[in-house]
N, CA, C and O atoms as a GROMACS GRO file, in nm:
protein
  656
    1MET      N    1  14.760  17.753   6.606
    1MET     CA    2  14.815  17.875   6.552
    1MET      C    3  14.707  17.983   6.556
    1MET      O    4  14.593  17.960   6.517
    2LEU      N    5  14.744  18.100   6.603
    2LEU     CA    6  14.654  18.215   6.609
    2LEU      C    7  14.635  18.270   6.468
    2LEU      O    8  14.732  18.282   6.393
    3VAL      N    9  14.512  18.303   6.434
    3VAL     CA   10  14.479  18.350   6.299
    3VAL      C   11  14.502  18.501   6.288
    3VAL      O   12  14.454  18.578   6.372
    4SER      N   13  14.575  18.542   6.185
    4SER     CA   14  14.600  18.685   6.157
    4SER      C   15  14.483  18.746   6.081
    4SER      O   16  14.393  18.675   6.036
    5ASP      N   17  14.485  18.876   6.067
    5ASP     CA   18  14.381  18.944   5.990
    5ASP      C   19  14.375  18.893   5.846
    5ASP      O   20  14.267  18.871   5.792
    6ARG      N   21  14.490  18.873   5.784
    6ARG     CA   22  14.494  18.824   5.646
    6ARG      C   23  14.431  18.685   5.634
    6ARG      O   24  14.355  18.658   5.542
    7THR      N   25  14.466  18.600   5.729
    7THR     CA   26  14.412  18.464   5.728
    7THR      C   27  14.263  18.465   5.761
    7THR      O   28  14.188  18.385   5.706
    8PHE      N   29  14.220  18.553   5.850
    8PHE     CA   30  14.078  18.565   5.882
    8PHE      C   31  13.997  18.592   5.755
    8PHE      O   32  13.896  18.524   5.730
    9TRP      N   33  14.040  18.689   5.675
    9TRP     CA   34  13.966  18.723   5.552
    9TRP      C   35  13.960  18.603   5.457
    9TRP      O   36  13.858  18.581   5.392
   10LYS      N   37  14.069  18.527   5.449
   10LYS     CA   38  14.073  18.408   5.362
   10LYS      C   39  13.969  18.305   5.406
   10LYS      O   40  13.895  18.252   5.324
   11TYR      N   41  13.966  18.277   5.536
   11TYR     CA   42  13.872  18.175   5.585
   11TYR      C   43  13.729  18.226   5.592
   11TYR      O   44  13.635  18.147   5.588
   12LEU      N   45  13.711  18.355   5.602
   12LEU     CA   46  13.577  18.414   5.593
   12LEU      C   47  13.518  18.386   5.454
   12LEU      O   48  13.402  18.346   5.442
   13LYS      N   49  13.598  18.408   5.351
   13LYS     CA   50  13.554  18.382   5.212
   13LYS      C   51  13.524  18.235   5.190
   13LYS      O   52  13.432  18.201   5.115
   14LYS      N   53  13.600  18.146   5.255
   14LYS     CA   54  13.580  18.002   5.240
   14LYS      C   55  13.460  17.951   5.321
   14LYS      O   56  13.412  17.841   5.297
   15GLY      N   57  13.412  18.033   5.417
   15GLY     CA   58  13.300  17.990   5.500
   15GLY      C   59  13.339  17.915   5.625
   15GLY      O   60  13.253  17.863   5.696
   16ASP      N   61  13.469  17.907   5.655
   16ASP     CA   62  13.513  17.839   5.776
   16ASP      C   63  13.496  17.925   5.901
   16ASP      O   64  13.488  17.873   6.012
   17LEU      N   65  13.491  18.055   5.882
   17LEU     CA   66  13.464  18.151   5.990
   17LEU      C   67  13.360  18.248   5.940
   17LEU      O   68  13.355  18.280   5.821
   18ASP      N   69  13.275  18.297   6.032
   18ASP     CA   70  13.177  18.396   5.990
   18ASP      C   71  13.137  18.482   6.110
   18ASP      O   72  13.128  18.435   6.224
   19ILE      N   73  13.115  18.608   6.082
   19ILE     CA   74  13.064  18.703   6.180
   19ILE      C   75  12.960  18.787   6.108
   19ILE      O   76  12.990  18.850   6.006
   20LYS      N   77  12.836  18.787   6.161
   20LYS     CA   78  12.730  18.865   6.097
   20LYS      C   79  12.660  18.952   6.200
   20LYS      O   80  12.619  18.901   6.304
   21PRO      N   81  12.647  19.080   6.174
   21PRO     CA   82  12.710  19.153   6.064
   21PRO      C   83  12.856  19.177   6.096
   21PRO      O   84  12.896  19.186   6.212
   22LEU      N   85  12.937  19.188   5.992
   22LEU     CA   86  13.079  19.215   6.008
   22LEU      C   87  13.109  19.356   5.963
   22LEU      O   88  13.075  19.396   5.852
   23VAL      N   89  13.174  19.432   6.051
   23VAL     CA   90  13.221  19.566   6.017
   23VAL      C   91  13.370  19.552   5.988
   23VAL      O   92  13.447  19.514   6.076
   24ALA      N   93  13.410  19.582   5.866
   24ALA     CA   94  13.550  19.562   5.825
   24ALA      C   95  13.648  19.632   5.918
   24ALA      O   96  13.756  19.579   5.945
   25GLU      N   97  13.612  19.749   5.967
   25GLU     CA   98  13.701  19.824   6.056
   25GLU      C   99  13.719  19.757   6.192
   25GLU      O  100  13.809  19.794   6.267
   26HIS      N  101  13.636  19.659   6.225
   26HIS     CA  102  13.649  19.589   6.352
   26HIS      C  103  13.752  19.477   6.347
   26HIS      O  104  13.787  19.419   6.450
   27VAL      N  105  13.802  19.446   6.226
   27VAL     CA  106  13.905  19.343   6.212
   27VAL      C  107  14.038  19.404   6.251
   27VAL      O  108  14.088  19.496   6.186
   28GLN      N  109  14.096  19.350   6.358
   28GLN     CA  110  14.224  19.396   6.412
   28GLN      C  111  14.334  19.302   6.362
   28GLN      O  112  14.304  19.205   6.293
   29PRO      N  113  14.462  19.328   6.394
   29PRO     CA  114  14.570  19.243   6.344
   29PRO      C  115  14.555  19.094   6.379
   29PRO      O  116  14.588  19.008   6.298
   30ALA      N  117  14.504  19.063   6.499
   30ALA     CA  118  14.491  18.922   6.540
   30ALA      C  119  14.359  18.894   6.610
   30ALA      O  120  14.347  18.794   6.681
   31SER      N  121  14.261  18.981   6.592
   31SER     CA  122  14.130  18.962   6.657
   31SER      C  123  14.025  19.041   6.581
   31SER      O  124  14.056  19.118   6.490
   32VAL      N  125  13.900  19.019   6.620
   32VAL     CA  126  13.789  19.096   6.565
   32VAL      C  127  13.708  19.151   6.682
   32VAL      O  128  13.668  19.075   6.770
   33ASP      N  129  13.686  19.282   6.682
   33ASP     CA  130  13.604  19.343   6.787
   33ASP      C  131  13.457  19.306   6.767
   33ASP      O  132  13.406  19.307   6.655
   34LEU      N  133  13.391  19.273   6.878
   34LEU     CA  134  13.247  19.245   6.877
   34LEU      C  135  13.178  19.350   6.962
   34LEU      O  136  13.239  19.409   7.052
   35THR      N  137  13.051  19.373   6.935
   35THR     CA  138  12.979  19.480   7.002
   35THR      C  139  12.868  19.426   7.092
   35THR      O  140  12.826  19.311   7.079
   36LEU      N  141  12.823  19.510   7.181
   36LEU     CA  142  12.722  19.474   7.280
   36LEU      C  143  12.583  19.471   7.217
   36LEU      O  144  12.544  19.563   7.146
   37GLY      N  145  12.511  19.363   7.243
   37GLY     CA  146  12.372  19.353   7.200
   37GLY      C  147  12.283  19.442   7.286
   37GLY      O  148  12.332  19.515   7.372
   38SER      N  149  12.153  19.435   7.263
   38SER     CA  150  12.061  19.527   7.330
   38SER      C  151  11.992  19.468   7.453
   38SER      O  152  11.912  19.537   7.517
   39LYS      N  153  12.022  19.343   7.488
   39LYS     CA  154  11.955  19.282   7.603
   39LYS      C  155  12.057  19.239   7.707
   39LYS      O  156  12.165  19.191   7.675
   40LEU      N  157  12.019  19.257   7.834
   40LEU     CA  158  12.100  19.216   7.948
   40LEU      C  159  12.014  19.128   8.039
   40LEU      O  160  11.892  19.146   8.047
   41LEU      N  161  12.078  19.035   8.106
   41LEU     CA  162  12.010  18.952   8.204
   41LEU      C  163  12.069  18.987   8.340
   41LEU      O  164  12.186  18.960   8.367
   42ILE      N  165  11.985  19.049   8.425
   42ILE     CA  166  12.028  19.090   8.557
   42ILE      C  167  12.014  18.970   8.650
   42ILE      O  168  11.903  18.924   8.676
   43LEU      N  169  12.126  18.921   8.700
   43LEU     CA  170  12.122  18.802   8.784
   43LEU      C  171  12.073  18.840   8.923
   43LEU      O  172  12.081  18.955   8.964
   44GLY      N  173  12.024  18.742   8.993
   44GLY     CA  174  11.966  18.767   9.125
   44GLY      C  175  11.815  18.768   9.114
   44GLY      O  176  11.746  18.700   9.190
   45ASN      N  177  11.764  18.845   9.018
   45ASN     CA  178  11.619  18.843   8.996
   45ASN      C  179  11.585  18.788   8.858
   45ASN      O  180  11.468  18.786   8.819
   46HIS      N  181  11.686  18.743   8.784
   46HIS     CA  182  11.670  18.685   8.650
   46HIS      C  183  11.581  18.771   8.561
   46HIS      O  184  11.498  18.720   8.486
   47MET      N  185  11.599  18.901   8.570
   47MET     CA  186  11.520  18.993   8.491
   47MET      C  187  11.597  19.027   8.364
   47MET      O  188  11.712  19.070   8.369
   48GLU      N  189  11.532  19.008   8.249
   48GLU     CA  190  11.593  19.049   8.123
   48GLU      C  191  11.548  19.190   8.090
   48GLU      O  192  11.429  19.220   8.092
   49VAL      N  193  11.644  19.276   8.061
   49VAL     CA  194  11.610  19.414   8.028
   49VAL      C  195  11.663  19.447   7.889
   49VAL      O  196  11.769  19.401   7.848
   50GLU      N  197  11.586  19.528   7.818
   50GLU     CA  198  11.628  19.579   7.688
   50GLU      C  199  11.697  19.712   7.711
   50GLU      O  200  11.645  19.800   7.780
   51VAL      N  201  11.814  19.725   7.655
   51VAL     CA  202  11.895  19.845   7.674
   51VAL      C  203  11.884  19.930   7.548
   51VAL      O  204  11.933  19.892   7.442
   52LYS      N  205  11.819  20.043   7.561
   52LYS     CA  206  11.805  20.133   7.446
   52LYS      C  207  11.900  20.251   7.458
   52LYS      O  208  11.971  20.284   7.364
   53ASP      N  209  11.899  20.315   7.574
   53ASP     CA  210  11.981  20.433   7.596
   53ASP      C  211  12.107  20.403   7.675
   53ASP      O  212  12.182  20.494   7.709
   54GLY      N  213  12.130  20.277   7.705
   54GLY     CA  214  12.247  20.238   7.781
   54GLY      C  215  12.209  20.178   7.915
   54GLY      O  216  12.093  20.182   7.956
   55TYR      N  217  12.308  20.123   7.982
   55TYR     CA  218  12.287  20.062   8.113
   55TYR      C  219  12.410  20.092   8.197
   55TYR      O  220  12.523  20.082   8.149
   56THR      N  221  12.389  20.128   8.320
   56THR     CA  222  12.499  20.156   8.412
   56THR      C  223  12.521  20.034   8.500
   56THR      O  224  12.433  19.995   8.577
   57VAL      N  225  12.640  19.975   8.488
   57VAL     CA  226  12.677  19.861   8.572
   57VAL      C  227  12.732  19.917   8.702
   57VAL      O  228  12.835  19.985   8.704
   58LEU      N  229  12.664  19.888   8.810
   58LEU     CA  230  12.700  19.941   8.941
   58LEU      C  231  12.821  19.865   8.999
   58LEU      O  232  12.847  19.751   8.960
   59PRO      N  233  12.894  19.927   9.090
   59PRO     CA  234  13.006  19.859   9.154
   59PRO      C  235  12.960  19.727   9.217
   59PRO      O  236  12.859  19.723   9.288
   60GLY      N  237  13.033  19.621   9.192
   60GLY     CA  238  13.001  19.489   9.246
   60GLY      C  239  12.893  19.414   9.170
   60GLY      O  240  12.866  19.299   9.203
   61GLU      N  241  12.832  19.474   9.071
   61GLU     CA  242  12.722  19.410   8.998
   61GLU      C  243  12.776  19.308   8.898
   61GLU      O  244  12.881  19.329   8.836
   62PHE      N  245  12.702  19.197   8.883
   62PHE     CA  246  12.734  19.092   8.788
   62PHE      C  247  12.611  19.069   8.702
   62PHE      O  248  12.500  19.057   8.754
   63LEU      N  249  12.630  19.064   8.572
   63LEU     CA  250  12.517  19.042   8.481
   63LEU      C  251  12.564  18.973   8.355
   63LEU      O  252  12.684  18.964   8.328
   64LEU      N  253  12.469  18.926   8.279
   64LEU     CA  254  12.498  18.862   8.150
   64LEU      C  255  12.454  18.954   8.038
   64LEU      O  256  12.352  19.022   8.048
   65ALA      N  257  12.531  18.954   7.932
   65ALA     CA  258  12.498  19.031   7.812
   65ALA      C  259  12.524  18.941   7.692
   65ALA      O  260  12.567  18.826   7.707
   66SER      N  261  12.499  18.994   7.575
   66SER     CA  262  12.520  18.918   7.454
   66SER      C  263  12.587  19.005   7.350
   66SER      O  264  12.570  19.127   7.350
   67THR      N  265  12.662  18.943   7.262
   67THR     CA  266  12.715  19.018   7.150
   67THR      C  267  12.602  19.048   7.053
   67THR      O  268  12.504  18.974   7.044
   68TYR      N  269  12.617  19.157   6.982
   68TYR     CA  270  12.522  19.190   6.875
   68TYR      C  271  12.543  19.095   6.757
   68TYR      O  272  12.448  19.055   6.690
   69GLU      N  273  12.668  19.060   6.733
   69GLU     CA  274  12.702  18.975   6.621
   69GLU      C  275  12.679  18.827   6.651
   69GLU      O  276  12.692  18.781   6.765
   70GLU      N  277  12.644  18.755   6.547
   70GLU     CA  278  12.640  18.610   6.553
   70GLU      C  279  12.768  18.559   6.489
   70GLU      O  280  12.811  18.611   6.386
   71ILE      N  281  12.827  18.458   6.549
   71ILE     CA  282  12.951  18.404   6.492
   71ILE      C  283  12.932  18.258   6.453
   71ILE      O  284  12.844  18.188   6.502
   72TYR      N  285  13.019  18.214   6.364
   72TYR     CA  286  13.028  18.073   6.328
   72TYR      C  287  13.175  18.036   6.325
   72TYR      O  288  13.258  18.106   6.265
   73VAL      N  289  13.206  17.925   6.390
   73VAL     CA  290  13.342  17.871   6.393
   73VAL      C  291  13.333  17.728   6.340
   73VAL      O  292  13.271  17.642   6.402
   74SER      N  293  13.394  17.703   6.224
   74SER     CA  294  13.386  17.569   6.164
   74SER      C  295  13.463  17.468   6.249
   74SER      O  296  13.536  17.506   6.341
   75PRO      N  297  13.446  17.339   6.219
   75PRO     CA  298  13.520  17.235   6.292
   75PRO      C  299  13.671  17.241   6.275
   75PRO      O  300  13.743  17.161   6.335
   76ARG      N  301  13.720  17.334   6.195
   76ARG     CA  302  13.865  17.351   6.176
   76ARG      C  303  13.925  17.458   6.268
   76ARG      O  304  14.046  17.478   6.270
   77PHE      N  305  13.838  17.527   6.345
   77PHE     CA  306  13.883  17.639   6.428
   77PHE      C  307  13.821  17.633   6.566
   77PHE      O  308  13.719  17.567   6.588
   78ALA      N  309  13.883  17.704   6.660
   78ALA     CA  310  13.826  17.733   6.791
   78ALA      C  311  13.840  17.884   6.810
   78ALA      O  312  13.912  17.949   6.734
   79GLY      N  313  13.774  17.938   6.909
   79GLY     CA  314  13.782  18.081   6.934
   79GLY      C  315  13.808  18.111   7.081
   79GLY      O  316  13.782  18.027   7.168
   80ARG      N  317  13.858  18.232   7.107
   80ARG     CA  318  13.876  18.282   7.243
   80ARG      C  319  13.818  18.422   7.248
   80ARG      O  320  13.843  18.504   7.160
   81VAL      N  321  13.739  18.449   7.351
   81VAL     CA  322  13.680  18.581   7.369
   81VAL      C  323  13.748  18.648   7.487
   81VAL      O  324  13.761  18.589   7.595
   82GLU      N  325  13.791  18.771   7.466
   82GLU     CA  326  13.859  18.850   7.568
   82GLU      C  327  13.792  18.986   7.577
   82GLU      O  328  13.734  19.034   7.480
   83GLY      N  329  13.801  19.048   7.693
   83GLY     CA  330  13.749  19.183   7.710
   83GLY      C  331  13.836  19.285   7.639
   83GLY      O  332  13.949  19.255   7.600
   84LYS      N  333  13.784  19.405   7.625
   84LYS     CA  334  13.859  19.517   7.568
   84LYS      C  335  13.937  19.584   7.682
   84LYS      O  336  13.883  19.602   7.791
   85SER      N  337  14.061  19.622   7.656
   85SER     CA  338  14.142  19.682   7.761
   85SER      C  339  14.084  19.816   7.808
   85SER      O  340  14.100  19.852   7.925
   86SER      N  341  14.018  19.888   7.719
   86SER     CA  342  13.959  20.017   7.759
   86SER      C  343  13.853  19.998   7.868
   86SER      O  344  13.840  20.082   7.957
   87LEU      N  345  13.778  19.888   7.862
   87LEU     CA  346  13.678  19.860   7.967
   87LEU      C  347  13.745  19.800   8.091
   87LEU      O  348  13.705  19.830   8.203
   88GLY      N  349  13.846  19.719   8.070
   88GLY     CA  350  13.920  19.662   8.182
   88GLY      C  351  13.985  19.770   8.268
   88GLY      O  352  13.994  19.756   8.390
   89ARG      N  353  14.028  19.876   8.205
   89ARG     CA  354  14.091  19.985   8.278
   89ARG      C  355  13.990  20.065   8.360
   89ARG      O  356  14.028  20.143   8.447
   90LEU      N  357  13.861  20.042   8.331
   90LEU     CA  358  13.755  20.104   8.412
   90LEU      C  359  13.710  20.011   8.525
   90LEU      O  360  13.629  20.049   8.609
   91GLY      N  361  13.763  19.888   8.526
   91GLY     CA  362  13.726  19.790   8.628
   91GLY      C  363  13.620  19.693   8.583
   91GLY      O  364  13.572  19.614   8.664
   92LEU      N  365  13.582  19.697   8.456
   92LEU     CA  366  13.478  19.606   8.407
   92LEU      C  367  13.542  19.481   8.347
   92LEU      O  368  13.619  19.488   8.251
   93LEU      N  369  13.509  19.368   8.406
   93LEU     CA  370  13.552  19.240   8.350
   93LEU      C  371  13.448  19.195   8.250
   93LEU      O  372  13.328  19.200   8.277
   94VAL      N  373  13.494  19.151   8.135
   94VAL     CA  374  13.404  19.103   8.030
   94VAL      C  375  13.442  18.958   8.001
   94VAL      O  376  13.558  18.927   7.975
   95HIS      N  377  13.345  18.874   8.006
   95HIS     CA  378  13.364  18.731   7.982
   95HIS      C  379  13.453  18.671   8.089
   95HIS      O  380  13.566  18.630   8.064
   96VAL      N  381  13.400  18.668   8.208
   96VAL     CA  382  13.475  18.635   8.329
   96VAL      C  383  13.540  18.496   8.324
   96VAL      O  384  13.658  18.484   8.356
   97THR      N  385  13.466  18.391   8.285
   97THR     CA  386  13.526  18.258   8.291
   97THR      C  387  13.517  18.178   8.162
   97THR      O  388  13.607  18.099   8.133
   98ALA      N  389  13.413  18.195   8.086
   98ALA     CA  390  13.385  18.102   7.976
   98ALA      C  391  13.427  18.159   7.841
   98ALA      O  392  13.343  18.179   7.753
   99GLY      N  393  13.556  18.185   7.824
   99GLY     CA  394  13.604  18.251   7.703
   99GLY      C  395  13.632  18.160   7.586
   99GLY      O  396  13.668  18.208   7.478
  100PHE      N  397  13.618  18.029   7.603
  100PHE     CA  398  13.650  17.936   7.495
  100PHE      C  399  13.528  17.912   7.406
  100PHE      O  400  13.418  17.887   7.456
  101ILE      N  401  13.548  17.920   7.275
  101ILE     CA  402  13.443  17.895   7.178
  101ILE      C  403  13.480  17.767   7.103
  101ILE      O  404  13.581  17.763   7.032
  102ASP      N  405  13.399  17.664   7.118
  102ASP     CA  406  13.428  17.534   7.059
  102ASP      C  407  13.416  17.532   6.908
  102ASP      O  408  13.339  17.609   6.850
  103PRO      N  409  13.494  17.445   6.843
  103PRO     CA  410  13.477  17.424   6.700
  103PRO      C  411  13.333  17.382   6.671
  103PRO      O  412  13.278  17.294   6.738
  104GLY      N  413  13.272  17.443   6.571
  104GLY     CA  414  13.135  17.412   6.534
  104GLY      C  415  13.031  17.504   6.595
  104GLY      O  416  12.914  17.495   6.560
  105PHE      N  417  13.071  17.592   6.688
  105PHE     CA  418  12.973  17.681   6.753
  105PHE      C  419  12.916  17.779   6.653
  105PHE      O  420  12.985  17.833   6.567
  106ARG      N  421  12.784  17.800   6.667
  106ARG     CA  422  12.715  17.903   6.590
  106ARG      C  423  12.619  17.974   6.684
  106ARG      O  424  12.542  17.910   6.756
  107GLY      N  425  12.624  18.107   6.686
  107GLY     CA  426  12.530  18.184   6.767
  107GLY      C  427  12.592  18.312   6.818
  107GLY      O  428  12.706  18.347   6.786
  108LYS      N  429  12.514  18.382   6.898
  108LYS     CA  430  12.565  18.501   6.966
  108LYS      C  431  12.636  18.454   7.092
  108LYS      O  432  12.601  18.351   7.150
  109ILE      N  433  12.733  18.530   7.135
  109ILE     CA  434  12.811  18.491   7.252
  109ILE      C  435  12.755  18.560   7.375
  109ILE      O  436  12.743  18.683   7.379
  110THR      N  437  12.720  18.480   7.476
  110THR     CA  438  12.677  18.537   7.603
  110THR      C  439  12.801  18.576   7.682
  110THR      O  440  12.894  18.497   7.697
  111LEU      N  441  12.801  18.698   7.732
  111LEU     CA  442  12.915  18.755   7.804
  111LEU      C  443  12.883  18.767   7.952
  111LEU      O  444  12.771  18.802   7.989
  112GLU      N  445  12.980  18.739   8.036
  112GLU     CA  446  12.967  18.755   8.180
  112GLU      C  447  13.037  18.885   8.218
  112GLU      O  448  13.158  18.898   8.201
  113LEU      N  449  12.961  18.981   8.269
  113LEU     CA  450  13.015  19.113   8.302
  113LEU      C  451  13.016  19.134   8.453
  113LEU      O  452  12.919  19.102   8.522
  114ALA      N  453  13.126  19.187   8.503
  114ALA     CA  454  13.136  19.217   8.646
  114ALA      C  455  13.211  19.349   8.663
  114ALA      O  456  13.317  19.369   8.604
  115ASN      N  457  13.156  19.437   8.744
  115ASN     CA  458  13.220  19.565   8.773
  115ASN      C  459  13.296  19.554   8.904
  115ASN      O  460  13.236  19.547   9.012
  116LEU      N  461  13.428  19.552   8.895
  116LEU     CA  462  13.512  19.540   9.014
  116LEU      C  463  13.552  19.675   9.072
  116LEU      O  464  13.612  19.681   9.180
  117SER      N  465  13.521  19.782   9.003
  117SER     CA  466  13.564  19.914   9.049
  117SER      C  467  13.466  19.969   9.153
  117SER      O  468  13.364  19.907   9.185
  118LYS      N  469  13.499  20.084   9.204
  118LYS     CA  470  13.411  20.153   9.299
  118LYS      C  471  13.325  20.256   9.228
  118LYS      O  472  13.249  20.329   9.292
  119GLU      N  473  13.338  20.263   9.096
  119GLU     CA  474  13.262  20.359   9.015
  119GLU      C  475  13.170  20.286   8.920
  119GLU      O  476  13.204  20.178   8.872
  120PRO      N  477  13.052  20.341   8.890
  120PRO     CA  478  12.964  20.281   8.791
  120PRO      C  479  13.027  20.290   8.651
  120PRO      O  480  13.104  20.381   8.621
  121VAL      N  481  12.993  20.193   8.566
  121VAL     CA  482  13.042  20.190   8.428
  121VAL      C  483  12.922  20.188   8.335
  121VAL      O  484  12.836  20.101   8.344
  122LYS      N  485  12.917  20.286   8.246
  122LYS     CA  486  12.804  20.299   8.152
  122LYS      C  487  12.833  20.218   8.026
  122LYS      O  488  12.941  20.228   7.967
  123LEU      N  489  12.734  20.137   7.986
  123LEU     CA  490  12.742  20.060   7.863
  123LEU      C  491  12.634  20.106   7.767
  123LEU      O  492  12.526  20.146   7.809
  124ARG      N  493  12.665  20.100   7.638
  124ARG     CA  494  12.570  20.137   7.534
  124ARG      C  495  12.556  20.023   7.434
  124ARG      O  496  12.655  19.956   7.405
  125PRO      N  497  12.437  20.000   7.382
  125PRO     CA  498  12.424  19.900   7.276
  125PRO      C  499  12.514  19.937   7.158
  125PRO      O  500  12.532  20.055   7.128
  126ASN      N  501  12.570  19.838   7.095
  126ASN     CA  502  12.657  19.851   6.978
  126ASN      C  503  12.796  19.906   7.008
  126ASN      O  504  12.873  19.932   6.916
  127GLN      N  505  12.831  19.926   7.138
  127GLN     CA  506  12.968  19.966   7.167
  127GLN      C  507  13.056  19.843   7.160
  127GLN      O  508  13.010  19.731   7.183
  128LYS      N  509  13.184  19.862   7.129
  128LYS     CA  510  13.278  19.751   7.130
  128LYS      C  511  13.290  19.700   7.273
  128LYS      O  512  13.323  19.776   7.364
  129ILE      N  513  13.263  19.572   7.291
  129ILE     CA  514  13.258  19.515   7.426
  129ILE      C  515  13.365  19.407   7.448
  129ILE      O  516  13.411  19.388   7.561
  130CYS      N  517  13.403  19.338   7.341
  130CYS     CA  518  13.500  19.229   7.354
  130CYS      C  519  13.568  19.207   7.220
  130CYS      O  520  13.537  19.273   7.120
  131GLN      N  521  13.661  19.113   7.219
  131GLN     CA  522  13.727  19.076   7.094
  131GLN      C  523  13.739  18.925   7.089
  131GLN      O  524  13.755  18.859   7.192
  132ILE      N  525  13.731  18.872   6.968
  132ILE     CA  526  13.745  18.728   6.950
  132ILE      C  527  13.869  18.701   6.867
  132ILE      O  528  13.897  18.768   6.768
  133THR      N  529  13.943  18.600   6.911
  133THR     CA  530  14.057  18.550   6.833
  133THR      C  531  14.021  18.410   6.787
  133THR      O  532  13.941  18.341   6.850
  134PHE      N  533  14.081  18.369   6.678
  134PHE     CA  534  14.056  18.236   6.623
  134PHE      C  535  14.184  18.155   6.622
  134PHE      O  536  14.292  18.207   6.593
  135LEU      N  537  14.170  18.029   6.654
  135LEU     CA  538  14.283  17.936   6.659
  135LEU      C  539  14.257  17.825   6.557
  135LEU      O  540  14.150  17.765   6.556
  136HIS      N  541  14.355  17.800   6.472
  136HIS     CA  542  14.344  17.697   6.369
  136HIS      C  543  14.376  17.562   6.433
  136HIS      O  544  14.484  17.546   6.490
  137MET      N  545  14.285  17.467   6.424
  137MET     CA  546  14.306  17.334   6.480
  137MET      C  547  14.407  17.258   6.393
  137MET      O  548  14.417  17.284   6.274
  138ASP      N  549  14.481  17.165   6.454
  138ASP     CA  550  14.575  17.086   6.374
  138ASP      C  551  14.503  16.994   6.277
  138ASP      O  552  14.556  16.959   6.172
  139LYS      N  553  14.380  16.953   6.313
  139LYS     CA  554  14.295  16.872   6.226
  139LYS      C  555  14.151  16.912   6.251
  139LYS      O  556  14.118  16.962   6.359
  140LYS      N  557  14.066  16.889   6.155
  140LYS     CA  558  13.922  16.912   6.171
  140LYS      C  559  13.872  16.817   6.280
  140LYS      O  560  13.903  16.697   6.279
  141VAL      N  561  13.793  16.870   6.376
  141VAL     CA  562  13.744  16.785   6.485
  141VAL      C  563  13.641  16.685   6.432
  141VAL      O  564  13.573  16.712   6.333
  142THR      N  565  13.629  16.571   6.500
  142THR     CA  566  13.535  16.469   6.455
  142THR      C  567  13.393  16.494   6.506
  142THR      O  568  13.296  16.458   6.439
  143ARG      N  569  13.381  16.556   6.623
  143ARG     CA  570  13.248  16.586   6.678
  143ARG      C  571  13.241  16.732   6.717
  143ARG      O  572  13.269  16.767   6.832
  144PRO      N  573  13.203  16.821   6.622
  144PRO     CA  574  13.195  16.963   6.654
  144PRO      C  575  13.084  16.993   6.754
  144PRO      O  576  12.992  16.914   6.773
  145TYR      N  577  13.096  17.109   6.816
  145TYR     CA  578  12.993  17.156   6.908
  145TYR      C  579  12.858  17.149   6.837
  145TYR      O  580  12.845  17.191   6.722
  146GLY      N  581  12.759  17.096   6.907
  146GLY     CA  582  12.626  17.080   6.848
  146GLY      C  583  12.602  16.938   6.799
  146GLY      O  584  12.488  16.903   6.765
  147SER      N  585  12.706  16.855   6.795
  147SER     CA  586  12.689  16.717   6.751
  147SER      C  587  12.604  16.639   6.850
  147SER      O  588  12.607  16.666   6.970
  148LYS      N  589  12.530  16.543   6.799
  148LYS     CA  590  12.444  16.460   6.883
  148LYS      C  591  12.526  16.393   6.993
  148LYS      O  592  12.635  16.341   6.969
  149GLY      N  593  12.471  16.395   7.113
  149GLY     CA  594  12.534  16.329   7.227
  149GLY      C  595  12.632  16.416   7.306
  149GLY      O  596  12.679  16.374   7.411
  150LEU      N  597  12.664  16.535   7.256
  150LEU     CA  598  12.758  16.621   7.328
  150LEU      C  599  12.691  16.706   7.435
  150LEU      O  600  12.758  16.757   7.525
  151GLY      N  601  12.560  16.724   7.426
  151GLY     CA  602  12.491  16.810   7.523
  151GLY      C  603  12.525  16.956   7.505
  151GLY      O  604  12.538  17.030   7.603
  152SER      N  605  12.539  16.999   7.382
  152SER     CA  606  12.574  17.138   7.350
  152SER      C  607  12.455  17.229   7.376
  152SER      O  608  12.370  17.247   7.289
  153LYS      N  609  12.449  17.286   7.496
  153LYS     CA  610  12.331  17.360   7.543
  153LYS      C  611  12.311  17.496   7.478
  153LYS      O  612  12.199  17.549   7.481
  154TYR      N  613  12.414  17.553   7.421
  154TYR     CA  614  12.404  17.692   7.378
  154TYR      C  615  12.417  17.710   7.226
  154TYR      O  616  12.428  17.822   7.177
  155GLN      N  617  12.415  17.600   7.153
  155GLN     CA  618  12.425  17.608   7.007
  155GLN      C  619  12.306  17.685   6.951
  155GLN      O  620  12.191  17.656   6.984
  156GLY      N  621  12.332  17.784   6.868
  156GLY     CA  622  12.228  17.861   6.802
  156GLY      C  623  12.165  17.970   6.887
  156GLY      O  624  12.065  18.030   6.845
  157GLN      N  625  12.218  17.998   7.005
  157GLN     CA  626  12.156  18.102   7.090
  157GLN      C  627  12.156  18.235   7.016
  157GLN      O  628  12.255  18.273   6.953
  158ASP      N  629  12.044  18.305   7.025
  158ASP     CA  630  12.032  18.432   6.950
  158ASP      C  631  12.007  18.551   7.040
  158ASP      O  632  11.970  18.658   6.993
  159THR      N  633  12.026  18.532   7.170
  159THR     CA  634  12.011  18.641   7.267
  159THR      C  635  12.090  18.604   7.391
  159THR      O  636  12.149  18.496   7.398
  160VAL      N  637  12.093  18.695   7.488
  160VAL     CA  638  12.160  18.664   7.614
  160VAL      C  639  12.094  18.540   7.674
  160VAL      O  640  11.971  18.530   7.680
  161THR      N  641  12.176  18.446   7.720
  161THR     CA  642  12.125  18.316   7.767
  161THR      C  643  12.182  18.286   7.904
  161THR      O  644  12.304  18.286   7.922
  162GLY      N  645  12.096  18.262   8.000
  162GLY     CA  646  12.139  18.222   8.133
  162GLY      C  647  12.183  18.078   8.136
  162GLY      O  648  12.178  18.009   8.034
  163ALA      N  649  12.226  18.031   8.253
  163ALA     CA  650  12.274  17.893   8.269
  163ALA      C  651  12.162  17.795   8.237
  163ALA      O  652  12.047  17.813   8.278
  164ARG      N  653  12.198  17.693   8.166
  164ARG     CA  654  12.102  17.586   8.132
  164ARG      C  655  12.143  17.458   8.201
  164ARG      O  656  12.076  17.356   8.186
   0.00000   0.00000   0.00000
């Protein structure tokens, strides 16, 4: 079941879901907007850059970014990350393939960005970059993300993270 705004606030208070920092105005009817962090990983040369005044994603460019917010999803929930339609309409794909957030995940979300348009797209730190929805599991999972033996490579990541 997809979690509504009302249910999100309930589970936030219980500690089953968390977003830090949380801006109340970012809570939408069935999702929460997340913002762009200040670091990008430019693939090809594996160069990490700090974005202070913004970054222009060139046509055809692919890079990794991170959310500014850290999230927590308890073993009772899973999450889905989707791009914002305003950026999609500019040709920017956000979170190209790995949009599933496992129960038990804690950390910042690394985003896969690709500019499919013929025009550059300017990004700024702290702009709304994606949205997360939460799904209530039918039962609490027995081995949440991060459990021993699962090989959870990205648990606790606090910045943009390349492939491990």
